[in-house]
C-alpha positions as a Python dict, from the first residue, in 0.01 Angstrom:
ca = {
    (1, 'M'): (0, 0, 0),
    (2, 'N'): (104, 340, 121),
    (3, 'K'): (275, 345, 461),
    (4, 'R'): (398, 702, 436),
    (5, 'K'): (397, 903, 757),
    (6, 'F'): (324, 1273, 763),
    (7, 'G'): (664, 1335, 912),
    (8, 'K'): (803, 1318, 559),
    (9, 'Y'): (597, 1614, 448),
    (10, 'A'): (561, 1976, 553),
    (11, 'I'): (236, 2014, 744),
    (12, 'A'): (63, 2295, 921),
    (13, 'A'): (-171, 2264, 1215),
    (14, 'T'): (-546, 2253, 1168),
    (15, 'V'): (-852, 2273, 1393),
    (16, 'G'): (-870, 2000, 1655),
    (17, 'A'): (-1093, 1705, 1575),
    (18, 'S'): (-1297, 1718, 1893),
    (19, 'L'): (-1401, 2078, 1818),
    (20, 'L'): (-1532, 1987, 1474),
    (21, 'F'): (-1690, 1655, 1566),
    (22, 'P'): (-1791, 1657, 1934),
    (23, 'Q'): (-1951, 1315, 1895),
    (24, 'I'): (-1602, 1167, 1908),
    (25, 'Q'): (-1585, 1266, 2274),
    (26, 'S'): (-1865, 1023, 2352),
    (27, 'V'): (-1692, 750, 2154),
    (28, 'K'): (-1369, 810, 2343),
    (29, 'A'): (-1547, 821, 2675),
    (30, 'A'): (-1751, 507, 2614),
    (31, 'S'): (-1618, 173, 2725),
    (32, 'T'): (-1456, -7, 2434),
    (33, 'S'): (-1464, -342, 2612),
    (34, 'H'): (-1807, -429, 2477),
    (35, 'Y'): (-2014, -346, 2168),
    (36, 'S'): (-2369, -429, 2273),
    (37, 'V'): (-2528, -418, 1926),
    (38, 'P'): (-2266, -485, 1659),
    (39, 'P'): (-2380, -451, 1297),
    (40, 'K'): (-2509, -761, 1124),
    (41, 'H'): (-2369, -642, 790),
    (42, 'E'): (-2009, -521, 797),
    (43, 'L'): (-1714, -584, 569),
    (44, 'R'): (-1414, -699, 773),
    (45, 'A'): (-1114, -754, 551),
    (46, 'A'): (-742, -806, 591),
    (47, 'W'): (-491, -700, 327),
    (48, 'I'): (-238, -974, 244),
    (49, 'A'): (59, -810, 72),
    (50, 'S'): (300, -1013, -139),
    (51, 'V'): (539, -737, -249),
    (52, 'V'): (882, -786, -86),
    (53, 'N'): (715, -1075, 99),
    (54, 'I'): (543, -846, 349),
    (55, 'D'): (272, -1097, 444),
    (56, 'W'): (279, -1399, 211),
    (57, 'P'): (480, -1593, 123),
    (58, 'S'): (700, -1510, 422),
    (59, 'A'): (1011, -1561, 208),
    (60, 'T'): (1102, -1651, -146),
    (61, 'G'): (1186, -2006, -247),
    (62, 'L'): (955, -2187, -5),
    (63, 'S'): (823, -2523, -120),
    (64, 'V'): (471, -2551, -256),
    (65, 'M'): (365, -2722, 66),
    (66, 'Q'): (518, -2446, 279),
    (67, 'Q'): (349, -2173, 76),
    (68, 'K'): (13, -2343, 97),
    (69, 'S'): (50, -2413, 468),
    (70, 'E'): (134, -2048, 537),
    (71, 'F'): (-165, -1921, 343),
    (72, 'I'): (-404, -2162, 511),
    (73, 'K'): (-274, -2045, 848),
    (74, 'L'): (-342, -1682, 749),
    (75, 'L'): (-699, -1773, 651),
    (76, 'D'): (-743, -1951, 984),
    (77, 'E'): (-632, -1635, 1164),
    (78, 'V'): (-868, -1423, 954),
    (79, 'E'): (-1153, -1651, 1063),
    (80, 'K'): (-1051, -1641, 1427),
    (81, 'M'): (-1051, -1262, 1424),
    (82, 'G'): (-1410, -1256, 1297),
    (83, 'M'): (-1326, -1127, 951),
    (84, 'N'): (-1505, -1222, 632),
    (85, 'S'): (-1279, -1104, 346),
    (86, 'V'): (-919, -1100, 227),
    (87, 'V'): (-755, -860, -18),
    (88, 'V'): (-462, -1048, -170),
    (89, 'Q'): (-191, -883, -378),
    (90, 'I'): (-158, -1097, -689),
    (91, 'K'): (21, -855, -926),
    (92, 'P'): (275, -656, -720),
    (93, 'T'): (531, -541, -982),
    (94, 'A'): (378, -613, -1323),
    (95, 'D'): (435, -983, -1250),
    (96, 'A'): (187, -1248, -1147),
    (97, 'F'): (88, -1502, -885),
    (98, 'Y'): (-79, -1708, -1158),
    (99, 'P'): (14, -1823, -1511),
    (100, 'S'): (-33, -1511, -1723),
    (101, 'E'): (-4, -1394, -2080),
    (102, 'Y'): (50, -1040, -1947),
    (103, 'G'): (346, -1082, -1717),
    (104, 'P'): (600, -1330, -1578),
    (105, 'W'): (574, -1529, -1258),
    (106, 'S'): (643, -1308, -957),
    (107, 'K'): (989, -1327, -802),
    (108, 'Y'): (826, -1313, -460),
    (109, 'L'): (727, -1676, -505),
    (110, 'T'): (1051, -1844, -606),
    (111, 'G'): (1312, -1570, -578),
    (112, 'T'): (1350, -1559, -957),
    (113, 'Q'): (1112, -1359, -1171),
    (114, 'G'): (964, -1580, -1440),
    (115, 'K'): (1023, -1910, -1260),
    (116, 'D'): (720, -2139, -1236),
    (117, 'P'): (642, -2217, -870),
    (118, 'G'): (495, -2556, -964),
    (119, 'Y'): (129, -2476, -900),
    (120, 'D'): (-128, -2200, -951),
    (121, 'P'): (-124, -1994, -628),
    (122, 'L'): (-424, -1780, -726),
    (123, 'E'): (-644, -2080, -799),
    (124, 'F'): (-539, -2235, -468),
    (125, 'M'): (-598, -1914, -268),
    (126, 'V'): (-945, -1850, -411),
    (127, 'E'): (-1048, -2209, -348),
    (128, 'E'): (-923, -2206, 10),
    (129, 'A'): (-1087, -1871, 87),
    (130, 'H'): (-1421, -1985, -51),
    (131, 'K'): (-1406, -2310, 148),
    (132, 'R'): (-1422, -2089, 455),
    (133, 'N'): (-1678, -1858, 295),
    (134, 'I'): (-1423, -1575, 292),
    (135, 'E'): (-1461, -1326, 10),
    (136, 'F'): (-1154, -1294, -217),
    (137, 'H'): (-1055, -952, -352),
    (138, 'A'): (-777, -974, -613),
    (139, 'W'): (-539, -682, -556),
    (140, 'F'): (-347, -536, -851),
    (141, 'N'): (-83, -264, -873),
    (142, 'P'): (-147, -124, -1220),
    (143, 'Y'): (157, 87, -1308),
    (144, 'R'): (446, -20, -1084),
    (145, 'I'): (715, -224, -1262),
    (146, 'T'): (994, -231, -1003),
    (147, 'M'): (1046, -159, -637),
    (148, 'P'): (1316, 97, -545),
    (149, 'R'): (1656, -9, -674),
    (150, 'T'): (1931, -75, -421),
    (151, 'A'): (2208, 44, -654),
    (152, 'P'): (2325, 406, -628),
    (153, 'G'): (2144, 668, -831),
    (154, 'N'): (1800, 685, -987),
    (155, 'A'): (1639, 424, -1208),
    (156, 'T'): (1707, 422, -1581),
    (157, 'L'): (1571, 221, -1871),
    (158, 'E'): (1878, 0, -1837),
    (159, 'D'): (1709, -142, -1527),
    (160, 'L'): (1476, -322, -1765),
    (161, 'N'): (1758, -569, -1821),
    (162, 'S'): (1714, -697, -1464),
    (163, 'L'): (1360, -815, -1542),
    (164, 'A'): (1260, -1154, -1679),
    (165, 'E'): (1309, -1181, -2054),
    (166, 'N'): (936, -1213, -2116),
    (167, 'H'): (845, -916, -1896),
    (168, 'P'): (607, -686, -2088),
    (169, 'A'): (814, -381, -1991),
    (170, 'R'): (1115, -525, -2173),
    (171, 'K'): (905, -589, -2479),
    (172, 'H'): (760, -235, -2473),
    (173, 'P'): (1025, 2, -2337),
    (174, 'D'): (834, 290, -2499),
    (175, 'W'): (564, 233, -2235),
    (176, 'V'): (811, 272, -1948),
    (177, 'L'): (915, 580, -1749),
    (178, 'P'): (1188, 588, -1481),
    (179, 'Y'): (1108, 807, -1182),
    (180, 'G'): (1320, 820, -870),
    (181, 'K'): (1452, 474, -804),
    (182, 'Q'): (1167, 289, -977),
    (183, 'L'): (1022, 208, -1319),
    (184, 'Y'): (657, 266, -1404),
    (185, 'F'): (425, 209, -1695),
    (186, 'D'): (329, 548, -1837),
    (187, 'P'): (-33, 625, -1736),
    (188, 'G'): (-50, 867, -2030),
    (189, 'N'): (17, 598, -2289),
    (190, 'P'): (-315, 454, -2416),
    (191, 'E'): (-153, 128, -2526),
    (192, 'A'): (-1, 73, -2183),
    (193, 'R'): (-333, 146, -2013),
    (194, 'Q'): (-517, -101, -2234),
    (195, 'F'): (-252, -366, -2175),
    (196, 'I'): (-294, -328, -1798),
    (197, 'I'): (-674, -354, -1829),
    (198, 'D'): (-640, -665, -2046),
    (199, 'G'): (-411, -818, -1785),
    (200, 'I'): (-664, -760, -1509),
    (201, 'M'): (-945, -893, -1724),
    (202, 'E'): (-747, -1213, -1776),
    (203, 'V'): (-799, -1282, -1406),
    (204, 'V'): (-1166, -1176, -1409),
    (205, 'K'): (-1233, -1422, -1692),
    (206, 'K'): (-1035, -1719, -1561),
    (207, 'Y'): (-1077, -1711, -1183),
    (208, 'D'): (-1370, -1711, -944),
    (209, 'I'): (-1269, -1390, -767),
    (210, 'D'): (-1523, -1176, -586),
    (211, 'A'): (-1367, -835, -654),
    (212, 'V'): (-1094, -647, -836),
    (213, 'H'): (-902, -418, -600),
    (214, 'L'): (-655, -137, -672),
    (215, 'D'): (-466, 58, -407),
    (216, 'D'): (-324, 411, -396),
    (217, 'Y'): (-55, 387, -665),
    (218, 'F'): (-161, 565, -982),
    (219, 'Y'): (81, 839, -1075),
    (220, 'P'): (366, 794, -825),
    (221, 'Y'): (399, 1000, -511),
    (222, 'R'): (593, 1318, -587),
    (223, 'I'): (966, 1327, -522),
    (224, 'A'): (1097, 1668, -420),
    (225, 'G'): (1288, 1834, -701),
    (226, 'Q'): (1195, 1573, -963),
    (227, 'E'): (922, 1603, -1223),
    (228, 'F'): (753, 1291, -1354),
    (229, 'P'): (904, 1256, -1707),
    (230, 'D'): (586, 1234, -1913),
    (231, 'Q'): (624, 1550, -2123),
    (232, 'P'): (668, 1351, -2449),
    (233, 'S'): (343, 1164, -2381),
    (234, 'Y'): (167, 1489, -2301),
    (235, 'E'): (292, 1639, -2628),
    (236, 'K'): (174, 1334, -2822),
    (237, 'Y'): (-155, 1248, -2654),
    (238, 'G'): (-278, 1541, -2447),
    (239, 'K'): (-161, 1888, -2537),
    (240, 'Q'): (-416, 1944, -2814),
    (241, 'T'): (-703, 1875, -2575),
    (242, 'F'): (-566, 1978, -2234),
    (243, 'A'): (-388, 2308, -2183),
    (244, 'N'): (-300, 2194, -1831),
    (245, 'K'): (-87, 1882, -1794),
    (246, 'D'): (-232, 1801, -1452),
    (247, 'D'): (-584, 1793, -1596),
    (248, 'W'): (-460, 1556, -1866),
    (249, 'R'): (-302, 1331, -1605),
    (250, 'R'): (-625, 1316, -1407),
    (251, 'D'): (-816, 1237, -1725),
    (252, 'N'): (-575, 950, -1799),
    (253, 'V'): (-650, 794, -1463),
    (254, 'D'): (-1024, 862, -1501),
    (255, 'Q'): (-1026, 688, -1839),
    (256, 'F'): (-841, 389, -1696),
    (257, 'V'): (-1079, 353, -1399),
    (258, 'K'): (-1390, 397, -1613),
    (259, 'K'): (-1281, 148, -1879),
    (260, 'L'): (-1173, -111, -1626),
    (261, 'H'): (-1506, -77, -1446),
    (262, 'N'): (-1701, -120, -1768),
    (263, 'S'): (-1489, -416, -1876),
    (264, 'I'): (-1543, -597, -1548),
    (265, 'K'): (-1919, -544, -1554),
    (266, 'K'): (-1947, -657, -1915),
    (267, 'E'): (-1765, -981, -1838),
    (268, 'K'): (-1905, -1064, -1491),
    (269, 'S'): (-2153, -815, -1351),
    (270, 'Y'): (-2126, -964, -1002),
    (271, 'V'): (-1751, -906, -968),
    (272, 'K'): (-1708, -595, -757),
    (273, 'F'): (-1458, -320, -833),
    (274, 'G'): (-1297, -121, -555),
    (275, 'I'): (-1009, 120, -501),
    (276, 'S'): (-822, 209, -182),
    (277, 'P'): (-685, 560, -236),
    (278, 'F'): (-471, 780, -15),
    (279, 'G'): (-681, 919, 269),
    (280, 'V'): (-706, 1282, 150),
    (281, 'W'): (-874, 1397, -172),
    (282, 'R'): (-778, 1767, -138),
    (283, 'N'): (-694, 1994, 151),
    (284, 'I'): (-936, 2271, 239),
    (285, 'A'): (-667, 2530, 161),
    (286, 'K'): (-672, 2419, -204),
    (287, 'D'): (-1047, 2361, -231),
    (288, 'P'): (-1317, 2480, 14),
    (289, 'T'): (-1498, 2149, -39),
    (290, 'G'): (-1189, 1949, 54),
    (291, 'S'): (-1122, 1805, 398),
    (292, 'N'): (-1004, 2017, 689),
    (293, 'T'): (-654, 1871, 662),
    (294, 'T'): (-304, 1983, 572),
    (295, 'A'): (-165, 1675, 401),
    (296, 'G'): (165, 1721, 220),
    (297, 'Q'): (40, 1523, -82),
    (298, 'T'): (-316, 1454, -193),
    (299, 'N'): (-499, 1236, -441),
    (300, 'Y'): (-617, 1518, -666),
    (301, 'D'): (-312, 1744, -673),
    (302, 'D'): (-25, 1495, -653),
    (303, 'L'): (-142, 1145, -749),
    (304, 'F'): (-384, 1278, -1013),
    (305, 'A'): (-649, 1043, -878),
    (306, 'D'): (-978, 1233, -873),
    (307, 'T'): (-1161, 1011, -629),
    (308, 'R'): (-1455, 1251, -612),
    (309, 'N'): (-1513, 1214, -985),
    (310, 'W'): (-1506, 834, -960),
    (311, 'I'): (-1764, 847, -682),
    (312, 'N'): (-1991, 1097, -857),
    (313, 'K'): (-1985, 897, -1181),
    (314, 'E'): (-2010, 565, -996),
    (315, 'Y'): (-1707, 406, -1159),
    (316, 'L'): (-1661, 193, -846),
    (317, 'D'): (-1859, -42, -625),
    (318, 'Y'): (-1660, 48, -317),
    (319, 'I'): (-1396, 293, -206),
    (320, 'T'): (-1160, 239, 88),
    (321, 'P'): (-965, 554, 177),
    (322, 'Q'): (-651, 478, 374),
    (323, 'I'): (-715, 690, 682),
    (324, 'Y'): (-389, 597, 848),
    (325, 'W'): (-391, 858, 1125),
    (326, 'N'): (-530, 864, 1474),
    (327, 'I'): (-841, 1032, 1606),
    (328, 'G'): (-763, 1397, 1673),
    (329, 'F'): (-436, 1403, 1474),
    (330, 'E'): (-431, 1770, 1377),
    (331, 'P'): (-286, 1756, 1024),
    (332, 'A'): (-526, 1477, 918),
    (333, 'A'): (-760, 1355, 1189),
    (334, 'Y'): (-922, 1015, 1150),
    (335, 'D'): (-1261, 1143, 1262),
    (336, 'I'): (-1255, 1447, 1031),
    (337, 'L'): (-1170, 1230, 732),
    (338, 'A'): (-1420, 955, 818),
    (339, 'N'): (-1697, 1214, 824),
    (340, 'W'): (-1569, 1385, 507),
    (341, 'W'): (-1563, 1062, 304),
    (342, 'S'): (-1906, 962, 435),
    (343, 'K'): (-2052, 1279, 288),
    (344, 'E'): (-1881, 1209, -46),
    (345, 'V'): (-2064, 878, -92),
    (346, 'Q'): (-2407, 991, 31),
    (347, 'G'): (-2671, 904, -228),
    (348, 'K'): (-2421, 716, -447),
    (349, 'N'): (-2419, 350, -542),
    (350, 'I'): (-2081, 303, -378),
    (351, 'D'): (-1997, 141, -45),
    (352, 'L'): (-1750, 314, 185),
    (353, 'Y'): (-1503, 106, 383),
    (354, 'I'): (-1212, 249, 579),
    (355, 'G'): (-849, 144, 547),
    (356, 'Q'): (-723, 95, 904),
    (357, 'A'): (-357, 145, 1003),
    (358, 'D'): (-301, -167, 1211),
    (359, 'Y'): (69, -146, 1123),
    (360, 'K'): (99, 168, 1341),
    (361, 'I'): (-27, 5, 1659),
    (362, 'N'): (236, 25, 1933),
    (363, 'A'): (427, 276, 1722),
    (364, 'N'): (647, 525, 1896),
    (365, 'N'): (387, 794, 1944),
    (366, 'E'): (130, 862, 2210),
    (367, 'A'): (-190, 787, 2017),
    (368, 'W'): (-90, 452, 1866),
    (369, 'A'): (55, 330, 2193),
    (370, 'M'): (-298, 341, 2333),
    (371, 'P'): (-472, 2, 2300),
    (372, 'D'): (-812, 168, 2245),
    (373, 'E'): (-713, 370, 1938),
    (374, 'L'): (-816, 119, 1669),
    (375, 'P'): (-1123, -10, 1860),
    (376, 'N'): (-1233, 352, 1902),
    (377, 'Q'): (-1194, 410, 1529),
    (378, 'I'): (-1417, 114, 1453),
    (379, 'A'): (-1665, 232, 1716),
    (380, 'L'): (-1673, 568, 1540),
    (381, 'N'): (-1724, 398, 1202),
    (382, 'R'): (-2030, 225, 1342),
    (383, 'T'): (-2190, 559, 1429),
    (384, 'I'): (-2169, 673, 1064),
    (385, 'P'): (-2429, 496, 846),
    (386, 'E'): (-2233, 537, 523),
    (387, 'I'): (-1933, 342, 655),
    (388, 'K'): (-1993, -24, 581),
    (389, 'G'): (-1678, -178, 726),
    (390, 'S'): (-1300, -183, 735),
    (391, 'M'): (-991, -319, 564),
    (392, 'H'): (-692, -378, 790),
    (393, 'F'): (-331, -328, 682),
    (394, 'S'): (-199, -583, 715),
    (395, 'I'): (-246, -941, 826),
    (396, 'K'): (112, -973, 953),
    (397, 'D'): (71, -673, 1179),
    (398, 'L'): (-250, -816, 1321),
    (399, 'D'): (-97, -1159, 1362),
    (400, 'N'): (182, -1009, 1573),
    (401, 'N'): (-92, -898, 1815),
    (402, 'P'): (54, -562, 1920),
    (403, 'L'): (-114, -429, 2236),
    (404, 'G'): (-342, -735, 2216),
    (405, 'I'): (-531, -605, 1909),
    (406, 'K'): (-575, -952, 1757),
    (407, 'D'): (-731, -1074, 2081),
    (408, 'R'): (-940, -758, 2103),
    (409, 'L'): (-1088, -819, 1758),
    (410, 'S'): (-1166, -1186, 1812),
    (411, 'Q'): (-1298, -1152, 2167),
    (412, 'D'): (-1474, -817, 2147),
    (413, 'V'): (-1488, -590, 1841),
    (414, 'Y'): (-1551, -872, 1590),
    (415, 'K'): (-1676, -1130, 1840),
    (416, 'T'): (-2005, -1177, 1660),
    (417, 'K'): (-2025, -1287, 1298),
    (418, 'A'): (-2107, -1031, 1030),
    (419, 'L'): (-2238, -1073, 678),
    (420, 'I'): (-2082, -868, 400),
    (421, 'P'): (-2310, -580, 296),
    (422, 'S'): (-2509, -639, -20),
    (423, 'M'): (-2490, -406, -321),
    (424, 'P'): (-2846, -367, -447),
    (425, 'W'): (-2736, -170, -753),
    (426, 'L'): (-2562, -488, -873),
    (427, 'D'): (-2828, -734, -758),
    (428, 'D'): (-3120, -703, -518),
    (429, 'Q'): (-3291, -1040, -570),
    (430, 'A'): (-3254, -1270, -272),
    (431, 'P'): (-3262, -1650, -320),
    (432, 'K'): (-3558, -1857, -213),
    (433, 'K'): (-3553, -1973, 145),
    (434, 'P'): (-3367, -2303, 179),
    (435, 'K'): (-3510, -2641, 270),
    (436, 'F'): (-3364, -2728, 607),
    (437, 'D'): (-3378, -3107, 611),
    (438, 'N'): (-3247, -3214, 947),
    (439, 'A'): (-3067, -3132, 1271),
    (440, 'V'): (-2971, -3429, 1484),
    (441, 'R'): (-2746, -3485, 1779),
    (442, 'T'): (-2441, -3704, 1726),
    (443, 'S'): (-2159, -3803, 1955),
    (444, 'N'): (-1957, -3508, 1823),
    (445, 'G'): (-2224, -3238, 1809),
    (446, 'V'): (-2538, -3142, 1619),
    (447, 'K'): (-2532, -3229, 1249),
    (448, 'L'): (-2730, -2994, 1020),
    (449, 'T'): (-2834, -3088, 666),
    (450, 'V'): (-2959, -2849, 397),
    (451, 'N'): (-3105, -2966, 67),
    (452, 'N'): (-2923, -2814, -233),
    (453, 'H'): (-3211, -2795, -476),
    (454, 'P'): (-3083, -2799, -838),
    (455, 'S'): (-3298, -2498, -932),
    (456, 'E'): (-3142, -2285, -659),
    (457, 'N'): (-2812, -2224, -837),
    (458, 'D'): (-2800, -1863, -719),
    (459, 'V'): (-2715, -1971, -364),
    (460, 'A'): (-2351, -1918, -264),
    (461, 'Y'): (-2370, -1996, 107),
    (462, 'Y'): (-2600, -2051, 403),
    (463, 'V'): (-2626, -1865, 732),
    (464, 'V'): (-2690, -2083, 1036),
    (465, 'Y'): (-2880, -1920, 1322),
    (466, 'R'): (-2892, -2087, 1662),
    (467, 'F'): (-3111, -1985, 1954),
    (468, 'D'): (-3078, -2121, 2304),
    (469, 'G'): (-3392, -2304, 2408),
    (470, 'T'): (-3703, -2356, 2199),
    (471, 'K'): (-3808, -1994, 2164),
    (472, 'K'): (-3731, -1821, 1837),
    (473, 'E'): (-3534, -1496, 1846),
    (474, 'S'): (-3459, -1240, 1575),
    (475, 'I'): (-3223, -1317, 1289),
    (476, 'D'): (-3153, -942, 1272),
    (477, 'D'): (-2937, -978, 1583),
    (478, 'P'): (-2593, -1098, 1468),
    (479, 'R'): (-2530, -1256, 1806),
    (480, 'N'): (-2765, -1531, 1688),
    (481, 'I'): (-2547, -1617, 1388),
    (482, 'L'): (-2366, -1942, 1458),
    (483, 'T'): (-2173, -1960, 1132),
    (484, 'T'): (-2187, -1934, 755),
    (485, 'I'): (-2124, -2239, 537),
    (486, 'R'): (-2039, -2245, 169),
    (487, 'K'): (-2285, -2437, -46),
    (488, 'T'): (-2135, -2759, -177),
    (489, 'E'): (-2176, -2890, -530),
    (490, 'D'): (-2349, -3216, -439),
    (491, 'G'): (-2709, -3272, -333),
    (492, 'E'): (-2677, -3148, 22),
    (493, 'T'): (-2468, -2922, 242),
    (494, 'T'): (-2390, -3035, 594),
    (495, 'Y'): (-2245, -2871, 901),
    (496, 'L'): (-2146, -3014, 1239),
    (497, 'D'): (-2208, -2780, 1531),
    (498, 'T'): (-1937, -2894, 1769),
    (499, 'T'): (-2006, -2604, 2008),
    (500, 'A'): (-2351, -2733, 2104),
    (501, 'C'): (-2377, -2831, 2469),
    (502, 'K'): (-2532, -3169, 2543),
    (503, 'D'): (-2753, -3039, 2824),
    (504, 'Q'): (-2897, -2744, 2627),
    (505, 'D'): (-3207, -2722, 2407),
    (506, 'Y'): (-3151, -2539, 2077),
    (507, 'T'): (-3355, -2399, 1790),
    (508, 'Y'): (-3191, -2375, 1446),
    (509, 'E'): (-3287, -2179, 1137),
    (510, 'I'): (-3105, -2131, 807),
    (511, 'T'): (-3110, -1867, 533),
    (512, 'A'): (-2968, -1881, 180),
    (513, 'V'): (-2742, -1604, 51),
    (514, 'D'): (-2619, -1529, -302),
    (515, 'R'): (-2263, -1423, -386),
    (516, 'L'): (-2360, -1056, -361),
    (517, 'H'): (-2493, -1121, -9),
    (518, 'N'): (-2867, -1090, -63),
    (519, 'E'): (-3025, -1301, 212),
    (520, 'S'): (-3339, -1512, 182),
    (521, 'K'): (-3619, -1544, 432),
    (522, 'E'): (-3576, -1792, 715),
    (523, 'S'): (-3616, -2164, 660),
    (524, 'N'): (-3830, -2391, 869),
    (525, 'Q'): (-3715, -2423, 1230),
    (526, 'I'): (-3574, -2740, 1378),
    (527, 'K'): (-3560, -2782, 1753),
    (528, 'V'): (-3300, -3007, 1912),
    (529, 'K'): (-3360, -3125, 2265),
    (530, 'A'): (-3093, -3163, 2528),
    (531, 'D'): (-2928, -3501, 2561),
    (532, 'K'): (-3048, -3637, 2896),
    (533, 'N'): (-2812, -3936, 2892),
}
């Protein structure tokens, strides 16, 4: 996940955000202490990074019980903040958080690359997320082999010797390129690309994930004065077809994205595919259709990631640009980029989410020291129909609660529940409405029972709506959502509403939802009278 700040790059000033998008003035002026009509459908995800133990596990060498306990606590915090998805990094440096034929066990588990942690973390994480009806996006870094070396000088192929003996990079040094202080798989090598796709597909086939997720690392970010050393690959694979090496590089990434997309859909059509690129496609100075920004590096010109092409050809199900700057930031304003990306996806079968820079909150600059900055960004998102939600980087930063942002999400911005947006191009058939068997008061609350009919195997979870009193209200208002509950495998699914007051009448309804979030019509209503005793 890119945390680069524009201070590292040369940037020129650009037109102020409020001049280009005056609607932001109303967002800034509006009270951010209350969102009167929050969206019913909104992706709310937290990134959970494993590389260098950013988020989880908190350190290497923890016991299995400690690792599990930490992850469960993170999921509990995700729930408390009103989120509905996690994006978990399971392949950080060509190693794995699961038993794999395509890479050794990750060193971020045990401290030793290749050492078995004694359980299958991925299986455990998916199961725990689904228990809470939290969507699980499996996050892969496709080309990165090592993090920056601590030894003096740049990386060399001799650094391969520091990897586990069964590491694929050691077995195929001809696939590897050193650049700066790191090693990478060569995106221009067709065999390396296919190997990476096969490694991702191993997870798609074996695990019940909801999505495959890639971030912004394709070709590495440019290092001043150093050229990425792929000339031999260009001579071998690209020069006959592409007179321009940069065009060949972009085509390499395009081929990878397209083939991975097709492979996923062929295996499991319901598994979503998303990418979270750097926040700028191209600057307007390079392309009049680019964004009114002056970023030092861009997807198209420096990372050779042509996000526009992926959108136009619908190689993705969602795209999450990392717009890691504040509203009105002149070199790359959040509001300018949010509007630019929204126009890119118009009319396309691709959902747009925004990557939010929670890690910058309380940073040493004026904008991010303002507690309303992130809430205002989400308020702006909600005024743009194409933006379907947010991914927050990262869970540790939120958990630290800088400027009270964790409290702000749970008590205000994400106070009401939200369902994940459906993707009708993948599936638009809602399940049949469920049979709501019973709702009865107990000493601990109101117990709800739903009949899991054997023929209704397309149901993934149920949405429980609760209305005060005996008068039905609209299920379109998310404030009426009490909770969502994952369908169990036995004959019935139950839920205990411990928040029900004894002296209050209630009306309950339930809907059934499939794993792509198509929602059924309402069930029968059950009214529960106040307990007069």
